[in-house]
C-alpha positions in Angstrom: 18.4 -16.4 8.7 15.9 -14.2 9.1 16.0 -10.6 8.9 16.5 -8.9 12.1 13.2 -6.8 13.3 13.9 -3.3 14.1 12.2 -1.7 17.2 10.4 1.3 16.9 11.5 4.0 19.0 9.8 7.0 20.5 10.7 10.2 18.4 10.1 14.0 18.9 10.3 16.9 16.8 10.6 20.5 18.1 9.4 24.2 17.2 12.1 26.8 17.0 11.5 27.8 20.6 11.8 24.1 21.9 8.1 23.1 22.4 7.2 19.8 21.0 6.0 20.1 17.3 5.4 16.3 17.0 5.7 13.0 18.5 5.1 9.6 17.2 7.0 6.2 16.4 10.2 5.8 14.0 11.4 2.5 12.8 14.8 2.8 10.9 14.1 6.3 10.2 10.6 6.0 9.0 7.4 7.3 10.6 5.3 4.3 11.8 2.5 4.2 14.2 0.2 7.0 15.7 1.8 10.4 15.3 0.7 13.7 16.8 1.2 17.3 15.9 1.1 20.3 18.2 0.7 24.1 18.0 3.5 26.3 19.9 0.8 26.7 22.8 0.9 22.8 23.0 -2.6 22.2 22.0 -3.0 19.4 19.8 -3.3 20.3 15.6 -3.5 17.1 13.9 -3.0 13.2 14.7 -3.2 10.0 12.7 -1.3 6.8 11.6 1.8 6.0 9.6 2.6 2.8 7.8 6.2 2.5 6.2 6.2 6.3 6.2 2.6 6.9 4.6 -0.2 8.3 6.0 -3.0 5.8 6.5 -6.5 5.5 8.2 -8.3 8.4 9.8 -6.5 11.6 10.6 -8.1 14.1 12.7 -7.7 17.8 12.7 -8.2 19.8 16.0 -9.3 23.7 16.4 -7.1 25.6 18.5 -8.7 24.6 21.7 -8.1 21.1 21.0 -11.8 20.3 19.8 -11.9 17.8 16.7 -13.1 19.7 13.7 -12.5 17.6 10.7 -11.6 13.9 10.0 -9.8 12.9 6.7 -9.4 9.4 5.4 -6.2 8.7 3.9 -6.6 6.7 0.4 -3.7 4.0 0.1 -1.2 5.2 -2.6 -1.0 2.9 -5.8 2.2 0.7 -5.7 4.5 1.2 -8.7 4.4 -1.9 -10.9 7.8 -4.2 -10.7 10.0 -2.7 -13.6 9.5 -5.8 -15.6 5.9 -5.1 -16.1 6.6 -1.4 -16.7 9.0 -2.4 -19.7 6.6 -4.8 -20.9 3.7 -2.2 -20.8 6.0 0.2 -22.5 7.0 -2.0 -25.4 3.0 -3.1 -25.9 2.3 0.9 -26.8 2.9 2.0 -30.2 5.1 4.7 -30.8 3.2 8.2 -31.4 4.1 9.5 -34.7 6.1 12.6 -34.9 3.8 15.6 -35.7 4.6 17.0 -38.9 5.0 20.4 -38.0 7.9 19.0 -35.8 9.9 17.7 -38.7 11.9 20.8 -39.9 11.3 21.6 -43.7 14.2 23.1 -45.5 13.8 26.6 -46.4 15.0 28.3 -49.8 17.9 29.5 -47.8 19.2 26.1 -46.4 18.2 24.5 -50.0 20.4 27.3 -51.8 23.3 27.2 -49.2 23.4 23.4 -49.8 23.7 23.6 -53.5 26.9 25.8 -53.2 
């Protein structure tokens, strides 16, 4: 039986004074789709898209009057290798030799104490 698809729901976050801080879509508690952030005055501050809780694509930053002042292109994050591949990669790397300075050398006191 195929997995049941969850429906996206509109979600709001609020400033302490009750004004809207952000609004967008959530699916299973994860940000998805288009989101907007607002100042306490109600003007838009930033907007962009999420996929599976990660910022993607172009994000626009706005000045206090609501004019777009900057567009940032989000780079996709590199996915971690599956555990089996990570273990194989670690096994292929040679172990680093322990630095000689890290090896504790006996002092006269420790050598003398051992002879007693």
